[in-house]
mmCIF file of the N, C-alpha and C atoms, coordinates in Angstrom:
data_MODEL
# 
_entry.id   MODEL 
# 
loop_
_atom_site.group_PDB 
_atom_site.id 
_atom_site.type_symbol 
_atom_site.label_atom_id 
_atom_site.label_alt_id 
_atom_site.label_comp_id 
_atom_site.label_asym_id 
_atom_site.label_entity_id 
_atom_site.label_seq_id 
_atom_site.pdbx_PDB_ins_code 
_atom_site.Cartn_x 
_atom_site.Cartn_y 
_atom_site.Cartn_z 
_atom_site.occupancy 
_atom_site.B_iso_or_equiv 
_atom_site.pdbx_formal_charge 
_atom_site.auth_seq_id 
_atom_site.auth_comp_id 
_atom_site.auth_asym_id 
_atom_site.auth_atom_id 
_atom_site.pdbx_PDB_model_num 
ATOM 1   N N  . MET A 1 1  ? 15.694  17.762 -44.326 1.00 0.00 ? 1  MET A N  1 
ATOM 2   C CA . MET A 1 1  ? 15.868  17.416 -42.937 1.00 0.00 ? 1  MET A CA 1 
ATOM 3   C C  . MET A 1 1  ? 15.000  18.342 -42.096 1.00 0.00 ? 1  MET A C  1 
ATOM 4   N N  . GLY A 1 2  ? 14.228  17.788 -41.129 1.00 0.00 ? 2  GLY A N  1 
ATOM 5   C CA . GLY A 1 2  ? 13.367  18.583 -40.273 1.00 0.00 ? 2  GLY A CA 1 
ATOM 6   C C  . GLY A 1 2  ? 14.147  19.275 -39.176 1.00 0.00 ? 2  GLY A C  1 
ATOM 7   N N  . CYS A 1 3  ? 13.509  20.245 -38.596 1.00 0.00 ? 3  CYS A N  1 
ATOM 8   C CA . CYS A 1 3  ? 14.113  20.993 -37.504 1.00 0.00 ? 3  CYS A CA 1 
ATOM 9   C C  . CYS A 1 3  ? 13.682  20.386 -36.177 1.00 0.00 ? 3  CYS A C  1 
ATOM 10  N N  . ALA A 1 4  ? 14.622  20.138 -35.293 1.00 0.00 ? 4  ALA A N  1 
ATOM 11  C CA . ALA A 1 4  ? 14.303  19.557 -33.992 1.00 0.00 ? 4  ALA A CA 1 
ATOM 12  C C  . ALA A 1 4  ? 13.988  20.665 -32.999 1.00 0.00 ? 4  ALA A C  1 
ATOM 13  N N  . MET A 1 5  ? 12.957  20.441 -32.185 1.00 0.00 ? 5  MET A N  1 
ATOM 14  C CA . MET A 1 5  ? 12.583  21.412 -31.161 1.00 0.00 ? 5  MET A CA 1 
ATOM 15  C C  . MET A 1 5  ? 12.306  20.663 -29.862 1.00 0.00 ? 5  MET A C  1 
ATOM 16  N N  . TYR A 1 6  ? 13.001  21.068 -28.790 1.00 0.00 ? 6  TYR A N  1 
ATOM 17  C CA . TYR A 1 6  ? 12.770  20.462 -27.485 1.00 0.00 ? 6  TYR A CA 1 
ATOM 18  C C  . TYR A 1 6  ? 11.560  21.103 -26.828 1.00 0.00 ? 6  TYR A C  1 
ATOM 19  N N  . GLN A 1 7  ? 10.765  20.271 -26.168 1.00 0.00 ? 7  GLN A N  1 
ATOM 20  C CA . GLN A 1 7  ? 9.598   20.743 -25.446 1.00 0.00 ? 7  GLN A CA 1 
ATOM 21  C C  . GLN A 1 7  ? 9.478   19.935 -24.169 1.00 0.00 ? 7  GLN A C  1 
ATOM 22  N N  . VAL A 1 8  ? 8.632   20.401 -23.250 1.00 0.00 ? 8  VAL A N  1 
ATOM 23  C CA . VAL A 1 8  ? 8.379   19.666 -22.022 1.00 0.00 ? 8  VAL A CA 1 
ATOM 24  C C  . VAL A 1 8  ? 6.895   19.347 -21.907 1.00 0.00 ? 8  VAL A C  1 
ATOM 25  N N  . LYS A 1 9  ? 6.617   18.239 -21.293 1.00 0.00 ? 9  LYS A N  1 
ATOM 26  C CA . LYS A 1 9  ? 5.253   17.836 -20.975 1.00 0.00 ? 9  LYS A CA 1 
ATOM 27  C C  . LYS A 1 9  ? 5.276   17.482 -19.496 1.00 0.00 ? 9  LYS A C  1 
ATOM 28  N N  . ILE A 1 10 ? 4.362   18.091 -18.726 1.00 0.00 ? 10 ILE A N  1 
ATOM 29  C CA . ILE A 1 10 ? 4.313   17.866 -17.290 1.00 0.00 ? 10 ILE A CA 1 
ATOM 30  C C  . ILE A 1 10 ? 3.067   17.057 -16.955 1.00 0.00 ? 10 ILE A C  1 
ATOM 31  N N  . PHE A 1 11 ? 3.274   15.993 -16.206 1.00 0.00 ? 11 PHE A N  1 
ATOM 32  C CA . PHE A 1 11 ? 2.185   15.144 -15.736 1.00 0.00 ? 11 PHE A CA 1 
ATOM 33  C C  . PHE A 1 11 ? 2.147   15.246 -14.215 1.00 0.00 ? 11 PHE A C  1 
ATOM 34  N N  . LYS A 1 12 ? 0.950   15.280 -13.656 1.00 0.00 ? 12 LYS A N  1 
ATOM 35  C CA . LYS A 1 12 ? 0.861   15.285 -12.201 1.00 0.00 ? 12 LYS A CA 1 
ATOM 36  C C  . LYS A 1 12 ? -0.153  14.254 -11.748 1.00 0.00 ? 12 LYS A C  1 
ATOM 37  N N  . GLY A 1 13 ? 0.098   13.705 -10.571 1.00 0.00 ? 13 GLY A N  1 
ATOM 38  C CA . GLY A 1 13 ? -0.776  12.686 -10.028 1.00 0.00 ? 13 GLY A CA 1 
ATOM 39  C C  . GLY A 1 13 ? -0.534  12.547 -8.541  1.00 0.00 ? 13 GLY A C  1 
ATOM 40  N N  . VAL A 1 14 ? -1.065  11.481 -7.975  1.00 0.00 ? 14 VAL A N  1 
ATOM 41  C CA . VAL A 1 14 ? -0.860  11.222 -6.553  1.00 0.00 ? 14 VAL A CA 1 
ATOM 42  C C  . VAL A 1 14 ? -0.233  9.847  -6.373  1.00 0.00 ? 14 VAL A C  1 
ATOM 43  N N  . GLU A 1 15 ? 0.521   9.722  -5.329  1.00 0.00 ? 15 GLU A N  1 
ATOM 44  C CA . GLU A 1 15 ? 1.273   8.504  -5.039  1.00 0.00 ? 15 GLU A CA 1 
ATOM 45  C C  . GLU A 1 15 ? 0.377   7.276  -4.933  1.00 0.00 ? 15 GLU A C  1 
ATOM 46  N N  . SER A 1 16 ? -0.848  7.467  -4.483  1.00 0.00 ? 16 SER A N  1 
ATOM 47  C CA . SER A 1 16 ? -1.748  6.328  -4.307  1.00 0.00 ? 16 SER A CA 1 
ATOM 48  C C  . SER A 1 16 ? -2.356  5.845  -5.614  1.00 0.00 ? 16 SER A C  1 
ATOM 49  N N  . ASN A 1 17 ? -2.087  6.549  -6.723  1.00 0.00 ? 17 ASN A N  1 
ATOM 50  C CA . ASN A 1 17 ? -2.618  6.138  -8.025  1.00 0.00 ? 17 ASN A CA 1 
ATOM 51  C C  . ASN A 1 17 ? -1.507  6.129  -9.073  1.00 0.00 ? 17 ASN A C  1 
ATOM 52  N N  . LEU A 1 18 ? -0.439  5.428  -8.776  1.00 0.00 ? 18 LEU A N  1 
ATOM 53  C CA . LEU A 1 18 ? 0.687   5.361  -9.705  1.00 0.00 ? 18 LEU A CA 1 
ATOM 54  C C  . LEU A 1 18 ? 0.297   4.739  -11.043 1.00 0.00 ? 18 LEU A C  1 
ATOM 55  N N  . SER A 1 19 ? -0.573  3.737  -11.008 1.00 0.00 ? 19 SER A N  1 
ATOM 56  C CA . SER A 1 19 ? -0.962  3.079  -12.253 1.00 0.00 ? 19 SER A CA 1 
ATOM 57  C C  . SER A 1 19 ? -1.731  4.045  -13.156 1.00 0.00 ? 19 SER A C  1 
ATOM 58  N N  . GLY A 1 20 ? -2.515  4.949  -12.578 1.00 0.00 ? 20 GLY A N  1 
ATOM 59  C CA . GLY A 1 20 ? -3.231  5.938  -13.380 1.00 0.00 ? 20 GLY A CA 1 
ATOM 60  C C  . GLY A 1 20 ? -2.277  6.916  -14.044 1.00 0.00 ? 20 GLY A C  1 
ATOM 61  N N  . LEU A 1 21 ? -1.264  7.360  -13.303 1.00 0.00 ? 21 LEU A N  1 
ATOM 62  C CA . LEU A 1 21 ? -0.258  8.261  -13.859 1.00 0.00 ? 21 LEU A CA 1 
ATOM 63  C C  . LEU A 1 21 ? 0.546   7.560  -14.945 1.00 0.00 ? 21 LEU A C  1 
ATOM 64  N N  . GLU A 1 22 ? 0.900   6.323  -14.693 1.00 0.00 ? 22 GLU A N  1 
ATOM 65  C CA . GLU A 1 22 ? 1.641   5.533  -15.676 1.00 0.00 ? 22 GLU A CA 1 
ATOM 66  C C  . GLU A 1 22 ? 0.831   5.379  -16.963 1.00 0.00 ? 22 GLU A C  1 
ATOM 67  N N  . LYS A 1 23 ? -0.449  5.092  -16.824 1.00 0.00 ? 23 LYS A N  1 
ATOM 68  C CA . LYS A 1 23 ? -1.316  4.934  -17.996 1.00 0.00 ? 23 LYS A CA 1 
ATOM 69  C C  . LYS A 1 23 ? -1.428  6.238  -18.773 1.00 0.00 ? 23 LYS A C  1 
ATOM 70  N N  . GLU A 1 24 ? -1.559  7.367  -18.050 1.00 0.00 ? 24 GLU A N  1 
ATOM 71  C CA . GLU A 1 24 ? -1.645  8.668  -18.718 1.00 0.00 ? 24 GLU A CA 1 
ATOM 72  C C  . GLU A 1 24 ? -0.390  8.965  -19.528 1.00 0.00 ? 24 GLU A C  1 
ATOM 73  N N  . VAL A 1 25 ? 0.774   8.717  -18.946 1.00 0.00 ? 25 VAL A N  1 
ATOM 74  C CA . VAL A 1 25 ? 2.045   8.966  -19.638 1.00 0.00 ? 25 VAL A CA 1 
ATOM 75  C C  . VAL A 1 25 ? 2.182   8.035  -20.841 1.00 0.00 ? 25 VAL A C  1 
ATOM 76  N N  . ASN A 1 26 ? 1.913   6.751  -20.645 1.00 0.00 ? 26 ASN A N  1 
ATOM 77  C CA . ASN A 1 26 ? 2.057   5.793  -21.743 1.00 0.00 ? 26 ASN A CA 1 
ATOM 78  C C  . ASN A 1 26 ? 1.081   6.072  -22.887 1.00 0.00 ? 26 ASN A C  1 
ATOM 79  N N  . THR A 1 27 ? -0.132  6.501  -22.566 1.00 0.00 ? 27 THR A N  1 
ATOM 80  C CA . THR A 1 27 ? -1.104  6.861  -23.611 1.00 0.00 ? 27 THR A CA 1 
ATOM 81  C C  . THR A 1 27 ? -0.600  8.050  -24.405 1.00 0.00 ? 27 THR A C  1 
ATOM 82  N N  . TRP A 1 28 ? -0.091  9.069  -23.702 1.00 0.00 ? 28 TRP A N  1 
ATOM 83  C CA . TRP A 1 28 ? 0.438   10.250 -24.383 1.00 0.00 ? 28 TRP A CA 1 
ATOM 84  C C  . TRP A 1 28 ? 1.614   9.867  -25.295 1.00 0.00 ? 28 TRP A C  1 
ATOM 85  N N  . LEU A 1 29 ? 2.501   9.024  -24.795 1.00 0.00 ? 29 LEU A N  1 
ATOM 86  C CA . LEU A 1 29 ? 3.647   8.595  -25.601 1.00 0.00 ? 29 LEU A CA 1 
ATOM 87  C C  . LEU A 1 29 ? 3.199   7.850  -26.856 1.00 0.00 ? 29 LEU A C  1 
ATOM 88  N N  . ALA A 1 30 ? 2.183   7.005  -26.721 1.00 0.00 ? 30 ALA A N  1 
ATOM 89  C CA . ALA A 1 30 ? 1.694   6.223  -27.854 1.00 0.00 ? 30 ALA A CA 1 
ATOM 90  C C  . ALA A 1 30 ? 1.006   7.103  -28.894 1.00 0.00 ? 30 ALA A C  1 
ATOM 91  N N  . GLU A 1 31 ? 0.416   8.222  -28.458 1.00 0.00 ? 31 GLU A N  1 
ATOM 92  C CA . GLU A 1 31 ? -0.345  9.078  -29.374 1.00 0.00 ? 31 GLU A CA 1 
ATOM 93  C C  . GLU A 1 31 ? 0.487   10.172 -30.026 1.00 0.00 ? 31 GLU A C  1 
ATOM 94  N N  . THR A 1 32 ? 1.701   10.367 -29.578 1.00 0.00 ? 32 THR A N  1 
ATOM 95  C CA . THR A 1 32 ? 2.518   11.457 -30.132 1.00 0.00 ? 32 THR A CA 1 
ATOM 96  C C  . THR A 1 32 ? 3.676   10.901 -30.949 1.00 0.00 ? 32 THR A C  1 
ATOM 97  N N  . ASN A 1 33 ? 4.312   11.787 -31.632 1.00 0.00 ? 33 ASN A N  1 
ATOM 98  C CA . ASN A 1 33 ? 5.491   11.435 -32.416 1.00 0.00 ? 33 ASN A CA 1 
ATOM 99  C C  . ASN A 1 33 ? 6.734   11.969 -31.697 1.00 0.00 ? 33 ASN A C  1 
ATOM 100 N N  . ALA A 1 34 ? 6.675   11.993 -30.392 1.00 0.00 ? 34 ALA A N  1 
ATOM 101 C CA . ALA A 1 34 ? 7.759   12.571 -29.595 1.00 0.00 ? 34 ALA A CA 1 
ATOM 102 C C  . ALA A 1 34 ? 8.889   11.576 -29.397 1.00 0.00 ? 34 ALA A C  1 
ATOM 103 N N  . ARG A 1 35 ? 10.108  12.097 -29.460 1.00 0.00 ? 35 ARG A N  1 
ATOM 104 C CA . ARG A 1 35 ? 11.287  11.309 -29.109 1.00 0.00 ? 35 ARG A CA 1 
ATOM 105 C C  . ARG A 1 35 ? 11.720  11.773 -27.729 1.00 0.00 ? 35 ARG A C  1 
ATOM 106 N N  . VAL A 1 36 ? 11.580  10.894 -26.742 1.00 0.00 ? 36 VAL A N  1 
ATOM 107 C CA . VAL A 1 36 ? 11.875  11.255 -25.356 1.00 0.00 ? 36 VAL A CA 1 
ATOM 108 C C  . VAL A 1 36 ? 13.381  11.419 -25.178 1.00 0.00 ? 36 VAL A C  1 
ATOM 109 N N  . VAL A 1 37 ? 13.762  12.552 -24.605 1.00 0.00 ? 37 VAL A N  1 
ATOM 110 C CA . VAL A 1 37 ? 15.160  12.854 -24.324 1.00 0.00 ? 37 VAL A CA 1 
ATOM 111 C C  . VAL A 1 37 ? 15.478  12.532 -22.868 1.00 0.00 ? 37 VAL A C  1 
ATOM 112 N N  . GLN A 1 38 ? 14.544  12.888 -21.967 1.00 0.00 ? 38 GLN A N  1 
ATOM 113 C CA . GLN A 1 38 ? 14.784  12.671 -20.541 1.00 0.00 ? 38 GLN A CA 1 
ATOM 114 C C  . GLN A 1 38 ? 13.440  12.672 -19.806 1.00 0.00 ? 38 GLN A C  1 
ATOM 115 N N  . VAL A 1 39 ? 13.364  11.904 -18.732 1.00 0.00 ? 39 VAL A N  1 
ATOM 116 C CA . VAL A 1 39 ? 12.205  11.902 -17.850 1.00 0.00 ? 39 VAL A CA 1 
ATOM 117 C C  . VAL A 1 39 ? 12.718  12.067 -16.423 1.00 0.00 ? 39 VAL A C  1 
ATOM 118 N N  . PHE A 1 40 ? 12.106  12.985 -15.689 1.00 0.00 ? 40 PHE A N  1 
ATOM 119 C CA . PHE A 1 40 ? 12.457  13.143 -14.280 1.00 0.00 ? 40 PHE A CA 1 
ATOM 120 C C  . PHE A 1 40 ? 11.214  13.532 -13.510 1.00 0.00 ? 40 PHE A C  1 
ATOM 121 N N  . GLY A 1 41 ? 11.276  13.400 -12.205 1.00 0.00 ? 41 GLY A N  1 
ATOM 122 C CA . GLY A 1 41 ? 10.090  13.680 -11.423 1.00 0.00 ? 41 GLY A CA 1 
ATOM 123 C C  . GLY A 1 41 ? 10.394  14.088 -10.009 1.00 0.00 ? 41 GLY A C  1 
ATOM 124 N N  . ASN A 1 42 ? 9.310   14.344 -9.294  1.00 0.00 ? 42 ASN A N  1 
ATOM 125 C CA . ASN A 1 42 ? 9.413   14.763 -7.907  1.00 0.00 ? 42 ASN A CA 1 
ATOM 126 C C  . ASN A 1 42 ? 8.225   14.208 -7.139  1.00 0.00 ? 42 ASN A C  1 
ATOM 127 N N  . LEU A 1 43 ? 8.490   13.817 -5.914  1.00 0.00 ? 43 LEU A N  1 
ATOM 128 C CA . LEU A 1 43 ? 7.468   13.331 -4.998  1.00 0.00 ? 43 LEU A CA 1 
ATOM 129 C C  . LEU A 1 43 ? 7.432   14.297 -3.830  1.00 0.00 ? 43 LEU A C  1 
ATOM 130 N N  . ALA A 1 44 ? 6.279   14.940 -3.611  1.00 0.00 ? 44 ALA A N  1 
ATOM 131 C CA . ALA A 1 44 ? 6.155   15.883 -2.502  1.00 0.00 ? 44 ALA A CA 1 
ATOM 132 C C  . ALA A 1 44 ? 6.324   15.144 -1.176  1.00 0.00 ? 44 ALA A C  1 
ATOM 133 N N  . PRO A 1 45 ? 6.898   15.780 -0.172  1.00 0.00 ? 45 PRO A N  1 
ATOM 134 C CA . PRO A 1 45 ? 7.112   15.124 1.110   1.00 0.00 ? 45 PRO A CA 1 
ATOM 135 C C  . PRO A 1 45 ? 5.818   14.612 1.736   1.00 0.00 ? 45 PRO A C  1 
ATOM 136 N N  . LEU A 1 46 ? 4.742   15.370 1.655   1.00 0.00 ? 46 LEU A N  1 
ATOM 137 C CA . LEU A 1 46 ? 3.472   14.956 2.231   1.00 0.00 ? 46 LEU A CA 1 
ATOM 138 C C  . LEU A 1 46 ? 2.376   15.857 1.701   1.00 0.00 ? 46 LEU A C  1 
ATOM 139 N N  . SER A 1 47 ? 1.251   15.279 1.329   1.00 0.00 ? 47 SER A N  1 
ATOM 140 C CA . SER A 1 47 ? 0.121   16.049 0.831   1.00 0.00 ? 47 SER A CA 1 
ATOM 141 C C  . SER A 1 47 ? -1.017  15.971 1.838   1.00 0.00 ? 47 SER A C  1 
ATOM 142 N N  . GLY A 1 48 ? -1.269  17.050 2.509   1.00 0.00 ? 48 GLY A N  1 
ATOM 143 C CA . GLY A 1 48 ? -2.393  17.088 3.432   1.00 0.00 ? 48 GLY A CA 1 
ATOM 144 C C  . GLY A 1 48 ? -2.076  16.498 4.789   1.00 0.00 ? 48 GLY A C  1 
ATOM 145 N N  . GLU A 1 49 ? -3.105  16.471 5.606   1.00 0.00 ? 49 GLU A N  1 
ATOM 146 C CA . GLU A 1 49 ? -2.961  15.949 6.961   1.00 0.00 ? 49 GLU A CA 1 
ATOM 147 C C  . GLU A 1 49 ? -3.901  14.778 7.174   1.00 0.00 ? 49 GLU A C  1 
ATOM 148 N N  . ARG A 1 50 ? -3.579  13.943 8.126   1.00 0.00 ? 50 ARG A N  1 
ATOM 149 C CA . ARG A 1 50 ? -4.407  12.788 8.471   1.00 0.00 ? 50 ARG A CA 1 
ATOM 150 C C  . ARG A 1 50 ? -5.642  13.281 9.218   1.00 0.00 ? 50 ARG A C  1 
ATOM 151 N N  . ASN A 1 51 ? -6.821  12.779 8.823   1.00 0.00 ? 51 ASN A N  1 
ATOM 152 C CA . ASN A 1 51 ? -8.068  13.074 9.533   1.00 0.00 ? 51 ASN A CA 1 
ATOM 153 C C  . ASN A 1 51 ? -8.999  11.880 9.381   1.00 0.00 ? 51 ASN A C  1 
ATOM 154 N N  . GLU A 1 52 ? -10.213 11.978 9.890   1.00 0.00 ? 52 GLU A N  1 
ATOM 155 C CA . GLU A 1 52 ? -11.130 10.838 9.809   1.00 0.00 ? 52 GLU A CA 1 
ATOM 156 C C  . GLU A 1 52 ? -11.435 10.449 8.374   1.00 0.00 ? 52 GLU A C  1 
ATOM 157 N N  . GLY A 1 53 ? -11.496 11.431 7.479   1.00 0.00 ? 53 GLY A N  1 
ATOM 158 C CA . GLY A 1 53 ? -11.811 11.157 6.077   1.00 0.00 ? 53 GLY A CA 1 
ATOM 159 C C  . GLY A 1 53 ? -10.718 10.401 5.344   1.00 0.00 ? 53 GLY A C  1 
ATOM 160 N N  . ASN A 1 54 ? -9.492  10.511 5.791   1.00 0.00 ? 54 ASN A N  1 
ATOM 161 C CA . ASN A 1 54 ? -8.391  9.802  5.124   1.00 0.00 ? 54 ASN A CA 1 
ATOM 162 C C  . ASN A 1 54 ? -7.612  8.974  6.149   1.00 0.00 ? 54 ASN A C  1 
ATOM 163 N N  . SER A 1 55 ? -8.329  8.342  7.038   1.00 0.00 ? 55 SER A N  1 
ATOM 164 C CA . SER A 1 55 ? -7.732  7.628  8.165   1.00 0.00 ? 55 SER A CA 1 
ATOM 165 C C  . SER A 1 55 ? -6.919  6.413  7.736   1.00 0.00 ? 55 SER A C  1 
ATOM 166 N N  . LEU A 1 56 ? -6.183  5.885  8.684   1.00 0.00 ? 56 LEU A N  1 
ATOM 167 C CA . LEU A 1 56 ? -5.376  4.685  8.437   1.00 0.00 ? 56 LEU A CA 1 
ATOM 168 C C  . LEU A 1 56 ? -6.226  3.485  8.044   1.00 0.00 ? 56 LEU A C  1 
ATOM 169 N N  . ALA A 1 57 ? -7.526  3.531  8.372   1.00 0.00 ? 57 ALA A N  1 
ATOM 170 C CA . ALA A 1 57 ? -8.400  2.430  7.972   1.00 0.00 ? 57 ALA A CA 1 
ATOM 171 C C  . ALA A 1 57 ? -8.504  2.350  6.450   1.00 0.00 ? 57 ALA A C  1 
ATOM 172 N N  . ALA A 1 58 ? -8.444  3.505  5.793   1.00 0.00 ? 58 ALA A N  1 
ATOM 173 C CA . ALA A 1 58 ? -8.562  3.525  4.337   1.00 0.00 ? 58 ALA A CA 1 
ATOM 174 C C  . ALA A 1 58 ? -7.194  3.400  3.664   1.00 0.00 ? 58 ALA A C  1 
ATOM 175 N N  . TYR A 1 59 ? -6.204  4.124  4.159   1.00 0.00 ? 59 TYR A N  1 
ATOM 176 C CA . TYR A 1 59 ? -4.869  4.135  3.564   1.00 0.00 ? 59 TYR A CA 1 
ATOM 177 C C  . TYR A 1 59 ? -3.826  4.065  4.676   1.00 0.00 ? 59 TYR A C  1 
ATOM 178 N N  . PRO A 1 60 ? -2.752  3.334  4.466   1.00 0.00 ? 60 PRO A N  1 
ATOM 179 C CA . PRO A 1 60 ? -1.706  3.271  5.491   1.00 0.00 ? 60 PRO A CA 1 
ATOM 180 C C  . PRO A 1 60 ? -0.901  4.564  5.580   1.00 0.00 ? 60 PRO A C  1 
ATOM 181 N N  . TYR A 1 61 ? -1.064  5.474  4.633   1.00 0.00 ? 61 TYR A N  1 
ATOM 182 C CA . TYR A 1 61 ? -0.338  6.741  4.612   1.00 0.00 ? 61 TYR A CA 1 
ATOM 183 C C  . TYR A 1 61 ? -1.148  7.748  3.808   1.00 0.00 ? 61 TYR A C  1 
ATOM 184 N N  . VAL A 1 62 ? -0.838  9.001  3.991   1.00 0.00 ? 62 VAL A N  1 
ATOM 185 C CA . VAL A 1 62 ? -1.456  10.043 3.182   1.00 0.00 ? 62 VAL A CA 1 
ATOM 186 C C  . VAL A 1 62 ? -0.679  10.108 1.872   1.00 0.00 ? 62 VAL A C  1 
ATOM 187 N N  . ALA A 1 63 ? -1.382  10.035 0.766   1.00 0.00 ? 63 ALA A N  1 
ATOM 188 C CA . ALA A 1 63 ? -0.720  10.035 -0.537  1.00 0.00 ? 63 ALA A CA 1 
ATOM 189 C C  . ALA A 1 63 ? -0.059  11.377 -0.810  1.00 0.00 ? 63 ALA A C  1 
ATOM 190 N N  . SER A 1 64 ? 1.122   11.335 -1.387  1.00 0.00 ? 64 SER A N  1 
ATOM 191 C CA . SER A 1 64 ? 1.843   12.544 -1.759  1.00 0.00 ? 64 SER A CA 1 
ATOM 192 C C  . SER A 1 64 ? 1.608   12.877 -3.222  1.00 0.00 ? 64 SER A C  1 
ATOM 193 N N  . ASP A 1 65 ? 1.707   14.152 -3.528  1.00 0.00 ? 65 ASP A N  1 
ATOM 194 C CA . ASP A 1 65 ? 1.599   14.591 -4.917  1.00 0.00 ? 65 ASP A CA 1 
ATOM 195 C C  . ASP A 1 65 ? 2.853   14.172 -5.669  1.00 0.00 ? 65 ASP A C  1 
ATOM 196 N N  . MET A 1 66 ? 2.661   13.826 -6.929  1.00 0.00 ? 66 MET A N  1 
ATOM 197 C CA . MET A 1 66 ? 3.781   13.442 -7.789  1.00 0.00 ? 66 MET A CA 1 
ATOM 198 C C  . MET A 1 66 ? 3.771   14.298 -9.043  1.00 0.00 ? 66 MET A C  1 
ATOM 199 N N  . MET A 1 67 ? 4.944   14.544 -9.569  1.00 0.00 ? 67 MET A N  1 
ATOM 200 C CA . MET A 1 67 ? 5.069   15.267 -10.825 1.00 0.00 ? 67 MET A CA 1 
ATOM 201 C C  . MET A 1 67 ? 6.120   14.556 -11.677 1.00 0.00 ? 67 MET A C  1 
ATOM 202 N N  . LEU A 1 68 ? 5.787   14.317 -12.930 1.00 0.00 ? 68 LEU A N  1 
ATOM 203 C CA . LEU A 1 68 ? 6.740   13.776 -13.895 1.00 0.00 ? 68 LEU A CA 1 
ATOM 204 C C  . LEU A 1 68 ? 6.902   14.792 -15.011 1.00 0.00 ? 68 LEU A C  1 
ATOM 205 N N  . VAL A 1 69 ? 8.132   15.027 -15.405 1.00 0.00 ? 69 VAL A N  1 
ATOM 206 C CA . VAL A 1 69 ? 8.424   15.938 -16.503 1.00 0.00 ? 69 VAL A CA 1 
ATOM 207 C C  . VAL A 1 69 ? 9.101   15.140 -17.599 1.00 0.00 ? 69 VAL A C  1 
ATOM 208 N N  . VAL A 1 70 ? 8.557   15.242 -18.805 1.00 0.00 ? 70 VAL A N  1 
ATOM 209 C CA . VAL A 1 70 ? 9.128   14.565 -19.966 1.00 0.00 ? 70 VAL A CA 1 
ATOM 210 C C  . VAL A 1 70 ? 9.719   15.643 -20.879 1.00 0.00 ? 70 VAL A C  1 
ATOM 211 N N  . LEU A 1 71 ? 11.018  15.565 -21.091 1.00 0.00 ? 71 LEU A N  1 
ATOM 212 C CA . LEU A 1 71 ? 11.681  16.423 -22.071 1.00 0.00 ? 71 LEU A CA 1 
ATOM 213 C C  . LEU A 1 71 ? 11.699  15.629 -23.359 1.00 0.00 ? 71 LEU A C  1 
ATOM 214 N N  . TYR A 1 72 ? 11.127  16.203 -24.398 1.00 0.00 ? 72 TYR A N  1 
ATOM 215 C CA . TYR A 1 72 ? 11.031  15.458 -25.653 1.00 0.00 ? 72 TYR A CA 1 
ATOM 216 C C  . TYR A 1 72 ? 11.359  16.341 -26.837 1.00 0.00 ? 72 TYR A C  1 
ATOM 217 N N  . GLU A 1 73 ? 11.551  15.690 -27.963 1.00 0.00 ? 73 GLU A N  1 
ATOM 218 C CA . GLU A 1 73 ? 11.923  16.370 -29.192 1.00 0.00 ? 73 GLU A CA 1 
ATOM 219 C C  . GLU A 1 73 ? 10.875  16.076 -30.247 1.00 0.00 ? 73 GLU A C  1 
ATOM 220 N N  . MET A 1 74 ? 10.422  17.133 -30.896 1.00 0.00 ? 74 MET A N  1 
ATOM 221 C CA . MET A 1 74 ? 9.495   16.969 -32.016 1.00 0.00 ? 74 MET A CA 1 
ATOM 222 C C  . MET A 1 74 ? 10.286  17.239 -33.290 1.00 0.00 ? 74 MET A C  1 
ATOM 223 N N  . THR A 1 75 ? 10.230  16.330 -34.230 1.00 0.00 ? 75 THR A N  1 
ATOM 224 C CA . THR A 1 75 ? 10.941  16.519 -35.494 1.00 0.00 ? 75 THR A CA 1 
ATOM 225 C C  . THR A 1 75 ? 9.975   16.725 -36.649 1.00 0.00 ? 75 THR A C  1 
ATOM 226 N N  . ASP A 1 76 ? 8.690   16.746 -36.351 1.00 0.00 ? 76 ASP A N  1 
ATOM 227 C CA . ASP A 1 76 ? 7.649   16.957 -37.346 1.00 0.00 ? 76 ASP A CA 1 
ATOM 228 C C  . ASP A 1 76 ? 7.777   18.361 -37.940 1.00 0.00 ? 76 ASP A C  1 
ATOM 229 N N  . ALA A 1 77 ? 7.581   18.508 -39.227 1.00 0.00 ? 77 ALA A N  1 
ATOM 230 C CA . ALA A 1 77 ? 7.706   19.802 -39.914 1.00 0.00 ? 77 ALA A CA 1 
ATOM 231 C C  . ALA A 1 77 ? 6.739   20.845 -39.355 1.00 0.00 ? 77 ALA A C  1 
ATOM 232 N N  . LYS A 1 78 ? 5.584   20.430 -38.870 1.00 0.00 ? 78 LYS A N  1 
ATOM 233 C CA . LYS A 1 78 ? 4.609   21.398 -38.351 1.00 0.00 ? 78 LYS A CA 1 
ATOM 234 C C  . LYS A 1 78 ? 5.095   22.060 -37.071 1.00 0.00 ? 78 LYS A C  1 
ATOM 235 N N  . HIS A 1 79 ? 6.131   21.517 -36.448 1.00 0.00 ? 79 HIS A N  1 
ATOM 236 C CA . HIS A 1 79 ? 6.686   22.105 -35.231 1.00 0.00 ? 79 HIS A CA 1 
ATOM 237 C C  . HIS A 1 79 ? 7.933   22.923 -35.521 1.00 0.00 ? 79 HIS A C  1 
ATOM 238 N N  . LYS A 1 80 ? 8.133   23.279 -36.783 1.00 0.00 ? 80 LYS A N  1 
ATOM 239 C CA . LYS A 1 80 ? 9.298   24.054 -37.178 1.00 0.00 ? 80 LYS A CA 1 
ATOM 240 C C  . LYS A 1 80 ? 9.201   25.453 -36.569 1.00 0.00 ? 80 LYS A C  1 
ATOM 241 N N  . PRO A 1 81 ? 10.255  25.926 -35.913 1.00 0.00 ? 81 PRO A N  1 
ATOM 242 C CA . PRO A 1 81 ? 10.210  27.261 -35.328 1.00 0.00 ? 81 PRO A CA 1 
ATOM 243 C C  . PRO A 1 81 ? 10.132  28.337 -36.414 1.00 0.00 ? 81 PRO A C  1 
ATOM 244 N N  . PRO A 1 82 ? 9.595   29.526 -36.093 1.00 0.00 ? 82 PRO A N  1 
ATOM 245 C CA . PRO A 1 82 ? 9.493   30.578 -37.092 1.00 0.00 ? 82 PRO A CA 1 
ATOM 246 C C  . PRO A 1 82 ? 10.870  31.026 -37.559 1.00 0.00 ? 82 PRO A C  1 
ATOM 247 N N  . ASP A 1 83 ? 10.954  31.482 -38.806 1.00 0.00 ? 83 ASP A N  1 
ATOM 248 C CA . ASP A 1 83 ? 12.229  31.950 -39.382 1.00 0.00 ? 83 ASP A CA 1 
ATOM 249 C C  . ASP A 1 83 ? 12.632  33.284 -38.804 1.00 0.00 ? 83 ASP A C  1 
# 
């Protein structure tokens, strides 16, 4: 029987590119042997200020920073903690 070890993986992105963050998380999940225990996140209240470079003409709002944390378990023998 392998030894289980909990670890965290933190993903960060911006609210205006949710599909990119989703793709990054899903790619990581597909490439690992991780068993997800919990996923939680945070959306910053506001990232930056409105100016001509990020005006309402381009976006209806200023995108906020996002963070997703994945708590996962590795059961692979190579992740066995030291004795």
